[in-house]
C-alpha positions as CSV (number, residue, x, y, z in Angstrom):
1,X,0.0,0.0,0.0
2,X,1.2,3.5,-0.7
3,X,0.6,5.9,2.2
4,X,0.4,9.7,2.1
5,X,4.0,10.9,2.4
6,X,5.0,14.3,3.7
7,X,8.4,14.0,2.2
8,X,7.0,13.5,-1.3
9,X,7.0,17.0,-3.0
10,X,3.7,18.2,-4.3
11,X,5.5,18.9,-7.6
12,X,6.2,15.2,-7.9
13,X,2.8,13.9,-7.0
14,X,1.1,16.3,-9.5
15,X,3.9,17.0,-11.9
16,X,2.8,18.9,-15.0
17,X,-1.0,18.5,-14.3
18,X,-1.8,22.0,-15.6
19,X,-0.9,21.0,-19.1
20,X,-2.5,17.5,-19.2
21,X,-5.7,18.5,-20.8
22,X,-3.8,19.6,-23.9
23,X,-2.0,16.3,-24.4
24,X,-3.0,13.4,-26.6
25,X,-4.3,10.1,-25.2
26,X,-0.9,8.4,-25.7
27,X,0.9,11.3,-24.0
28,X,-1.7,11.2,-21.1
29,X,-1.0,7.5,-20.6
30,X,2.8,8.1,-20.5
31,X,2.4,11.1,-18.2
32,X,0.3,9.0,-15.8
33,X,2.7,6.1,-15.9
34,X,5.6,8.5,-15.0
35,X,3.6,10.1,-12.2
36,X,2.9,6.8,-10.7
37,X,6.6,5.8,-10.9
38,X,7.7,9.1,-9.3
39,X,5.0,8.9,-6.6
40,X,5.7,5.3,-5.7
41,X,9.5,5.7,-5.7
42,X,9.2,8.8,-3.4
43,X,6.7,7.5,-1.0
44,X,7.5,3.8,-0.5
45,X,9.2,3.3,2.8
46,X,12.1,0.8,3.2
47,X,9.7,-1.6,4.9
48,X,7.3,-1.4,1.9
49,X,10.1,-1.8,-0.5
50,X,11.2,-5.0,1.2
51,X,7.6,-6.2,1.1
52,X,7.5,-5.4,-2.7
53,X,10.8,-7.4,-3.2
54,X,9.4,-10.3,-1.3
55,X,6.2,-10.1,-3.3
56,X,8.3,-10.2,-6.5
57,X,10.1,-13.3,-5.4
58,X,6.8,-14.9,-4.5
59,X,5.5,-14.1,-8.0
60,X,8.6,-15.6,-9.6
61,X,8.0,-18.8,-7.7
62,X,4.4,-18.9,-8.8
63,X,5.5,-18.3,-12.4
64,X,7.9,-21.3,-12.1
65,X,5.2,-23.5,-10.7
66,X,2.7,-22.4,-13.4
67,X,5.3,-23.2,-16.1
68,X,5.6,-26.8,-14.7
69,X,1.8,-27.1,-14.6
70,X,1.5,-25.9,-18.2
71,X,4.2,-28.4,-19.3
72,X,2.4,-31.2,-17.6
73,X,-0.9,-30.1,-19.2
74,X,0.7,-30.1,-22.6
75,X,2.1,-33.6,-22.1
76,X,-1.2,-34.9,-20.9
77,X,-3.1,-33.2,-23.9
78,X,-5.2,-31.2,-21.5
79,X,-8.0,-29.2,-23.1
80,X,-8.1,-25.5,-22.3
81,X,-11.7,-24.8,-23.5
82,X,-13.0,-21.7,-25.3
83,X,-12.3,-19.4,-22.4
84,X,-8.6,-20.4,-22.3
85,X,-8.4,-20.1,-26.1
86,X,-9.1,-16.4,-25.9
87,X,-5.7,-15.9,-24.4
88,X,-3.8,-16.3,-27.7
89,X,-4.7,-19.6,-29.2
90,X,-8.2,-18.8,-30.3
91,X,-9.1,-18.4,-34.0
92,X,-8.7,-14.8,-35.3
93,X,-11.5,-13.1,-37.3
94,X,-10.1,-10.0,-39.0
95,X,-12.9,-7.5,-39.8
96,X,-11.1,-6.7,-43.1
97,X,-11.8,-10.2,-44.3
98,X,-15.5,-9.7,-43.8
99,X,-15.8,-6.6,-45.9
100,X,-14.8,-3.7,-43.5
101,X,-12.9,-0.9,-45.2
102,X,-11.5,1.0,-42.3
103,X,-11.0,4.4,-44.0
104,X,-13.0,6.4,-41.4
105,X,-15.6,7.4,-44.0
106,X,-17.3,4.1,-45.1
107,X,-19.9,2.8,-42.6
108,X,-18.4,-0.6,-41.5
109,X,-21.3,-1.5,-39.1
110,X,-22.5,-4.5,-41.1
111,X,-19.1,-5.9,-41.8
112,X,-18.0,-5.7,-38.2
113,X,-21.3,-7.3,-37.1
114,X,-20.8,-10.0,-39.7
115,X,-17.4,-10.7,-38.2
116,X,-18.8,-10.9,-34.7
117,X,-21.5,-13.3,-35.9
118,X,-18.9,-15.5,-37.6
119,X,-16.9,-15.7,-34.4
120,X,-20.0,-16.6,-32.4
121,X,-21.0,-19.3,-34.9
122,X,-17.5,-20.8,-34.6
123,X,-17.7,-21.1,-30.9
124,X,-15.8,-17.9,-30.1
125,X,-12.5,-16.3,-31.0
126,X,-10.7,-13.0,-31.4
127,X,-12.3,-10.3,-33.5
128,X,-9.5,-8.2,-34.7
129,X,-9.6,-4.5,-35.7
130,X,-6.1,-4.2,-37.2
131,X,-3.6,-1.3,-36.9
132,X,-3.6,1.5,-39.4
133,X,-7.4,1.6,-39.9
134,X,-10.3,3.7,-38.6
135,X,-13.6,1.9,-38.6
136,X,-16.7,4.0,-38.6
137,X,-19.7,2.2,-37.1
138,X,-23.0,2.2,-35.4
139,X,-24.2,-0.3,-32.8
140,X,-22.2,-3.6,-32.8
141,X,-23.3,-6.5,-30.6
142,X,-20.8,-9.0,-29.1
143,X,-21.6,-12.6,-28.1
144,X,-20.1,-15.0,-25.6
145,X,-16.5,-16.4,-25.8
146,X,-15.4,-13.4,-27.9
147,X,-12.4,-11.1,-27.4
148,X,-12.6,-7.8,-29.2
149,X,-9.0,-6.6,-30.0
150,X,-8.5,-3.1,-31.2
151,X,-4.9,-3.0,-32.1
152,X,-2.5,0.0,-31.5
153,X,-3.0,2.7,-34.1
154,X,-6.5,1.4,-34.8
155,X,-9.7,3.2,-34.0
156,X,-13.4,2.2,-33.7
157,X,-15.3,5.4,-34.2
158,X,-19.0,5.8,-33.3
159,X,-21.4,7.3,-35.9
160,X,-23.4,10.3,-34.7
161,X,-26.4,9.5,-36.8
162,X,-29.5,8.3,-35.0
163,X,-30.3,5.8,-37.7
164,X,-27.2,3.8,-36.8
165,X,-28.4,2.9,-33.3
166,X,-31.6,0.8,-33.5
167,X,-34.4,0.8,-30.9
168,X,-34.7,0.3,-28.0
169,X,-32.9,3.2,-26.4
170,X,-31.2,0.9,-23.7
171,X,-29.2,-0.6,-26.6
172,X,-27.8,2.7,-27.7
173,X,-24.1,1.8,-27.5
174,X,-21.3,1.7,-30.0
175,X,-20.1,-1.6,-28.7
176,X,-22.5,-3.8,-26.7
177,X,-21.8,-7.0,-24.8
178,X,-25.2,-8.3,-23.5
179,X,-26.1,-11.5,-21.8
180,X,-22.6,-12.8,-22.6
181,X,-19.9,-14.6,-20.8
182,X,-16.1,-15.1,-21.2
183,X,-15.6,-11.8,-23.2
184,X,-12.9,-9.2,-23.3
185,X,-12.1,-5.8,-24.8
186,X,-8.4,-5.1,-25.3
187,X,-5.6,-4.4,-27.8
188,X,-4.0,-1.0,-27.2
189,X,-6.2,0.9,-29.7
190,X,-8.9,3.4,-29.2
191,X,-12.7,3.6,-29.2
192,X,-14.0,7.1,-30.0
193,X,-17.6,8.4,-29.5
194,X,-17.2,11.6,-31.5
195,X,-18.8,13.7,-28.7
196,X,-17.7,16.9,-30.5
197,X,-20.1,16.1,-33.3
198,X,-23.1,16.6,-30.9
199,X,-22.0,20.0,-29.7
200,X,-24.1,22.8,-31.0
201,X,-23.2,25.6,-28.5
202,X,-19.7,25.9,-27.0
203,X,-21.0,27.8,-23.9
204,X,-18.0,28.9,-21.9
205,X,-19.5,27.3,-18.7
206,X,-20.7,24.0,-20.1
207,X,-21.2,22.9,-23.7
208,X,-24.7,22.2,-25.0
209,X,-25.2,19.0,-27.0
210,X,-27.8,17.8,-29.4
211,X,-30.2,15.1,-28.0
212,X,-32.2,12.5,-29.8
213,X,-35.2,13.4,-27.8
214,X,-37.7,13.6,-30.6
215,X,-38.6,9.9,-30.4
216,X,-40.8,7.9,-28.2
217,X,-37.7,6.2,-26.7
218,X,-36.3,9.2,-24.9
219,X,-37.7,12.5,-23.7
220,X,-34.9,14.3,-21.9
221,X,-31.8,16.2,-23.0
222,X,-29.4,13.2,-22.6
223,X,-30.5,11.0,-25.4
224,X,-27.2,10.1,-27.0
225,X,-25.4,6.8,-27.4
226,X,-23.1,5.5,-24.7
227,X,-19.7,4.2,-25.8
228,X,-19.3,0.6,-24.5
229,X,-21.8,-1.5,-22.5
230,X,-21.5,-4.8,-20.6
231,X,-25.1,-5.8,-19.7
232,X,-25.6,-8.9,-17.5
233,X,-22.2,-10.3,-18.4
234,X,-19.9,-12.7,-16.6
235,X,-16.2,-13.3,-16.7
236,X,-15.2,-10.1,-18.3
237,X,-11.7,-8.7,-19.1
238,X,-11.2,-5.0,-20.1
239,X,-7.6,-3.9,-20.4
240,X,-5.1,-1.8,-22.4
241,X,-7.6,0.2,-24.4
242,X,-8.3,3.9,-24.8
243,X,-11.9,5.1,-24.6
244,X,-12.2,8.7,-25.7
245,X,-14.8,11.5,-26.4
246,X,-18.0,9.6,-25.3
247,X,-21.2,11.5,-26.2
248,X,-22.8,10.1,-23.0
249,X,-21.6,7.6,-20.5
250,X,-18.3,6.0,-21.5
251,X,-18.1,2.5,-19.9
252,X,-21.3,1.1,-18.5
253,X,-21.3,-2.1,-16.5
254,X,-24.7,-3.4,-15.6
255,X,-25.5,-6.4,-13.3
256,X,-22.2,-8.1,-14.3
257,X,-20.2,-10.6,-12.3
258,X,-16.5,-11.3,-12.2
259,X,-15.2,-8.3,-14.1
260,X,-11.6,-7.1,-14.3
261,X,-10.7,-3.6,-15.6
262,X,-7.1,-2.6,-15.8
263,X,-4.8,-0.1,-17.7
264,X,-7.7,1.7,-19.3
265,X,-7.4,5.3,-20.3
266,X,-10.6,7.4,-20.6
267,X,-10.7,10.9,-21.9
268,X,-14.0,12.9,-22.1
269,X,-14.1,16.6,-22.9
270,X,-14.2,18.4,-19.5
271,X,-16.7,20.9,-21.0
272,X,-19.3,18.2,-21.8
273,X,-21.9,17.1,-19.2
274,X,-23.0,13.5,-18.6
275,X,-19.8,11.9,-20.0
276,X,-19.2,9.7,-17.0
277,X,-16.0,7.6,-17.1
278,X,-17.2,4.3,-15.6
279,X,-20.7,3.7,-14.4
280,X,-21.0,0.4,-12.5
281,X,-24.7,-0.3,-12.1
282,X,-25.1,-3.3,-9.8
283,X,-22.9,-6.4,-10.0
284,X,-20.5,-8.5,-8.0
285,X,-16.7,-9.2,-7.8
286,X,-15.5,-6.3,-9.9
287,X,-11.8,-5.1,-9.8
288,X,-10.7,-1.9,-11.4
289,X,-7.0,-0.9,-11.3
290,X,-4.4,1.3,-12.8
291,X,-6.7,3.4,-14.9
292,X,-6.5,7.1,-15.9
293,X,-9.8,9.0,-16.2
294,X,-10.4,12.6,-17.3
295,X,-14.0,13.6,-17.7
296,X,-16.5,16.5,-17.3
297,X,-18.9,14.4,-15.3
298,X,-18.3,11.7,-12.6
299,X,-15.2,9.7,-13.1
300,X,-16.2,6.5,-11.3
301,X,-19.8,6.2,-10.5
302,X,-21.2,3.0,-8.8
303,X,-25.0,2.9,-8.7
304,X,-27.8,0.3,-8.2
305,X,-31.1,-0.2,-9.8
306,X,-32.0,-3.9,-10.4
307,X,-29.2,-5.6,-8.6
308,X,-27.1,-4.8,-5.5
309,X,-23.4,-4.0,-5.9
310,X,-21.0,-6.1,-3.9
311,X,-17.3,-6.7,-3.7
312,X,-16.1,-3.8,-5.8
313,X,-12.4,-2.8,-5.6
314,X,-10.9,0.3,-7.2
315,X,-7.2,1.0,-6.8
316,X,-4.2,2.7,-8.3
317,X,-6.2,5.2,-10.5
318,X,-5.7,8.8,-11.5
319,X,-8.9,10.8,-11.6
320,X,-9.8,14.3,-12.8
321,X,-13.3,15.6,-13.3
322,X,-15.6,18.7,-12.9
323,X,-17.9,16.5,-10.9
324,X,-17.2,13.7,-8.4
325,X,-14.1,11.6,-8.8
326,X,-15.8,8.7,-7.0
327,X,-19.6,8.9,-6.4
328,X,-21.8,6.1,-5.1
329,X,-25.3,7.0,-6.4
330,X,-27.4,8.9,-6.9
331,X,-29.3,5.8,-8.3
332,X,-29.5,3.7,-5.2
333,X,-32.5,1.4,-5.3
334,X,-30.5,-1.7,-4.1
335,X,-27.6,-2.0,-1.6
336,X,-23.9,-1.2,-1.9
337,X,-21.8,-3.6,0.2
338,X,-18.1,-4.3,0.7
339,X,-16.6,-1.7,-1.6
340,X,-12.9,-0.5,-1.4
341,X,-11.3,2.5,-3.0
342,X,-7.5,2.7,-2.4
343,X,-4.3,4.2,-3.7
344,X,-6.0,7.0,-5.7
345,X,-4.8,10.3,-6.9
346,X,-7.6,12.8,-7.5
347,X,-6.6,16.1,-9.2
348,X,-8.6,19.3,-9.3
349,X,-12.0,17.7,-9.1
350,X,-15.2,19.4,-8.0
351,X,-15.8,16.7,-5.4
352,X,-13.4,14.0,-4.2
353,X,-15.1,10.8,-2.9
354,X,-18.6,10.5,-1.8
355,X,-21.8,8.5,-1.3
356,X,-25.0,10.1,-2.5
357,X,-28.1,8.0,-1.7
358,X,-31.4,9.4,-3.1
359,X,-33.7,6.4,-3.5
360,X,-35.8,4.1,-1.3
361,X,-34.5,0.6,-0.7
362,X,-30.7,1.0,-1.2
363,X,-28.3,1.2,1.8
364,X,-24.5,1.7,1.7
365,X,-22.5,-0.2,4.2
366,X,-19.0,-1.6,4.8
367,X,-17.2,0.9,2.5
368,X,-13.5,1.7,2.8
369,X,-11.6,4.7,1.3
370,X,-7.9,4.4,1.9
371,X,-4.6,5.9,0.8
372,X,-6.0,8.8,-1.3
373,X,-4.3,12.1,-2.2
374,X,-6.5,14.7,-3.6
375,X,-7.1,18.4,-4.6
376,X,-10.7,19.5,-4.9
377,X,-11.9,22.9,-6.1
378,X,-14.8,25.0,-7.1
379,X,-16.1,25.1,-10.7
380,X,-19.2,26.8,-12.0
381,X,-22.2,26.2,-9.8
382,X,-24.1,24.4,-12.6
383,X,-21.7,21.5,-12.0
384,X,-22.7,19.7,-8.8
385,X,-20.3,20.1,-5.9
386,X,-18.7,22.7,-3.6
387,X,-15.1,21.5,-3.6
388,X,-15.8,18.9,-0.9
389,X,-13.0,16.3,-0.4
390,X,-15.5,13.9,1.3
391,X,-19.2,14.0,0.8
392,X,-21.8,11.7,2.4
393,X,-25.5,12.3,2.0
394,X,-28.7,10.3,2.2
395,X,-31.5,12.7,1.2
396,X,-34.7,11.6,-0.6
397,X,-35.4,13.1,-4.0
398,X,-38.9,14.2,-2.9
399,X,-40.0,15.5,0.5
400,X,-42.7,12.8,0.9
401,X,-40.2,9.9,0.0
402,X,-37.9,7.8,2.1
403,X,-34.2,7.0,1.5
404,X,-31.7,4.3,2.4
405,X,-29.0,4.7,5.1
406,X,-25.2,5.0,5.1
407,X,-23.3,3.1,7.7
408,X,-19.9,1.6,8.6
409,X,-17.8,3.8,6.3
410,X,-14.1,4.3,6.9
411,X,-11.7,6.9,5.7
412,X,-8.0,6.0,6.3
413,X,-4.8,7.8,5.2
414,X,-6.5,10.6,3.3
415,X,-4.7,13.8,2.4
416,X,-6.7,16.6,0.8
417,X,-6.2,20.2,-0.2
418,X,-9.7,21.6,-1.0
419,X,-11.9,24.6,-1.5
420,X,-14.7,23.0,0.5
421,X,-15.0,21.1,3.7
422,X,-16.1,17.5,4.6
423,X,-19.9,17.3,4.3
424,X,-21.9,14.6,6.1
425,X,-25.7,14.9,6.0
426,X,-28.2,12.2,6.8
427,X,-32.0,12.5,7.0
428,X,-34.5,12.0,9.8
429,X,-35.0,8.3,10.0
430,X,-32.0,7.6,7.7
431,X,-29.1,8.8,9.8
432,X,-25.5,8.4,8.6
433,X,-23.9,6.2,11.2
434,X,-20.6,4.6,12.3
435,X,-18.3,6.8,10.2
436,X,-14.6,6.8,11.0
437,X,-11.9,9.2,9.9
438,X,-8.4,8.0,10.8
439,X,-5.1,9.6,9.7
440,X,-6.9,12.3,7.7
441,X,-5.5,15.7,6.8
442,X,-7.7,18.4,5.2
443,X,-6.5,21.9,4.4
444,X,-9.2,24.3,3.1
445,X,-8.0,27.2,1.0
446,X,-9.0,29.3,-2.0
447,X,-7.1,29.4,-5.3
448,X,-9.6,29.0,-8.2
449,X,-11.3,31.9,-10.0
450,X,-14.8,30.5,-9.3
451,X,-17.0,32.2,-6.7
452,X,-20.1,31.0,-4.9
453,X,-18.5,28.7,-2.4
454,X,-21.1,29.5,0.3
455,X,-23.7,26.8,-0.3
456,X,-24.5,23.4,1.1
457,X,-25.2,21.3,-1.9
458,X,-27.9,18.6,-1.5
459,X,-28.6,18.1,-5.2
460,X,-30.3,16.1,-6.6
461,X,-33.0,16.3,-3.9
462,X,-35.9,18.4,-2.8
463,X,-33.6,20.5,-0.6
464,X,-31.3,21.6,-3.5
465,X,-28.8,24.3,-2.8
466,X,-28.9,26.1,0.5
467,X,-26.8,29.2,1.3
468,X,-24.6,28.4,4.3
469,X,-21.2,29.3,5.7
470,X,-18.6,26.6,5.2
471,X,-16.8,24.6,7.9
472,X,-14.0,22.1,7.6
473,X,-16.4,19.4,8.9
474,X,-20.2,19.7,8.8
475,X,-22.6,17.1,10.3
476,X,-26.3,16.7,10.4
477,X,-28.5,13.6,11.2
478,X,-25.3,11.6,12.0
479,X,-24.4,9.3,14.9
480,X,-21.3,7.4,15.9
481,X,-18.8,9.6,14.0
482,X,-15.1,9.2,15.1
483,X,-12.1,11.3,14.3
484,X,-8.8,9.8,15.1
485,X,-5.5,11.5,14.3
486,X,-7.2,14.1,12.1
487,X,-5.8,17.5,11.2
488,X,-8.2,20.2,10.0
489,X,-6.6,23.5,8.7
490,X,-7.7,26.8,7.2
491,X,-5.3,28.0,4.5
492,X,-3.7,31.4,4.1
493,X,-6.3,32.9,1.7
494,X,-9.4,33.4,3.9
495,X,-12.9,33.8,2.5
496,X,-15.8,35.6,4.1
497,X,-17.9,32.4,4.0
498,X,-15.5,30.4,6.1
499,X,-17.0,29.4,9.4
500,X,-15.8,27.2,12.3
501,X,-13.7,24.1,12.2
502,X,-16.6,21.8,13.1
503,X,-20.3,22.6,12.6
504,X,-23.5,20.6,13.3
505,X,-27.2,20.9,12.8
506,X,-28.4,21.3,16.5
507,X,-29.8,18.2,18.1
508,X,-29.3,15.9,15.2
509,X,-25.8,14.6,16.0
510,X,-24.7,12.1,18.6
511,X,-21.7,9.9,19.5
512,X,-19.1,12.3,18.1
513,X,-15.6,11.1,19.2
514,X,-12.4,13.2,18.9
515,X,-9.0,11.5,19.5
516,X,-5.8,13.3,18.5
517,X,-7.6,16.0,16.5
518,X,-5.5,19.0,15.6
519,X,-6.9,22.3,14.3
520,X,-4.9,25.0,12.6
521,X,-5.7,28.4,11.2
522,X,-3.0,29.9,8.9
523,X,-5.3,32.8,7.9
């Protein structure tokens, strides 16, 4: 584990971040890799280095044992099955052999789908989009036992014509894996949603995009295709691929089980709303690691509608967004259980990590946030958030509704520089409970050009935005909140809306424990 390290210069942890948005995806990926190397080299203690060396030795021994087992399997003519064949020995189906042109102008939807169908009919295999080609396409569906491999210097580009995405609306994806198992998306290439093609007004605050809302399938302003979807899938591998410029949500996992996501780069225009990085809607046993996500909307957004979300792990990722870097909710009709977010770097996001319950039926419990370094700041008020590093709320959408509860949430080894404070707000009958902050450092300061930092933000709910002075820690309808070895500081650029270190809504908070809490005011 990488712990926050005072001796690691801020310039190393966030080297060159001001220019990242102007870089290409390949440069972003290299920049992120170098940042992680610098950060790990600086902050790993000798004891952790020894642990890593021992871990490497252990891996070598496992590799040797695996080699022996593979040799024995070969001698005994063991069968690997279709799932094993996807790791290099499966038949390859090149989309060029099925009529795809790959010139970026010709619509290749039918040819790519024909390739997918051939692989399915053959019992599975690798569908190859080869280097040096740009494939323009509408909706493509992928079946079980299929690996989609977009090679380096190859692109799958989404059409922006409504006619290329058949009804129903819940299948509006460029690449859709539905009711499939043993599937993967990989290859080092890119998948591009052409979000810029939907922009009709480059408003300096937030771009306005065209919406396919003149149909009976969709009536709001967000009717655009998502980029890639995994709907009710099992045994999924997503790795070494670039997902860029989604017109709506980028990667959508729905009710899927046994999913691994690693080394994925996501870039969405920071001026475009609703271009979430990863939306994980229900599911079980999902591991996300070593990903880089730049978006305008939420970077990683677990939610629940038809299935609870259990055993989700997110680690080693770099996140930047004008919304929440990590947000549970607001869709919360089923439970969130046993979720871990660790070893994250969050840069200049509107909100750091949070839980946002808004629906009846879904509770959030046994959640761990650990080893996270972050900066959070204000953006225009039309983007949800007030620069909060940590945000926990359970507020119903409507005043006559009920909402689930948040309980047993831990924050360990968190270091934050922010333009807002920690915000914890439950609701009468749905109190936030058993929350622990341990080894947490928060400094609140002001450096961005955006005003209007003097609100409590309950959106989306019937309470909405409420003018209020800002404290480093605010609590309402909460019980059993413990602060251990916590440091809360006001920075050197005071604002008129700054209030006390700790503030509570009277007679709604109980069981507040302070152990080793330090408070500083540099202003």
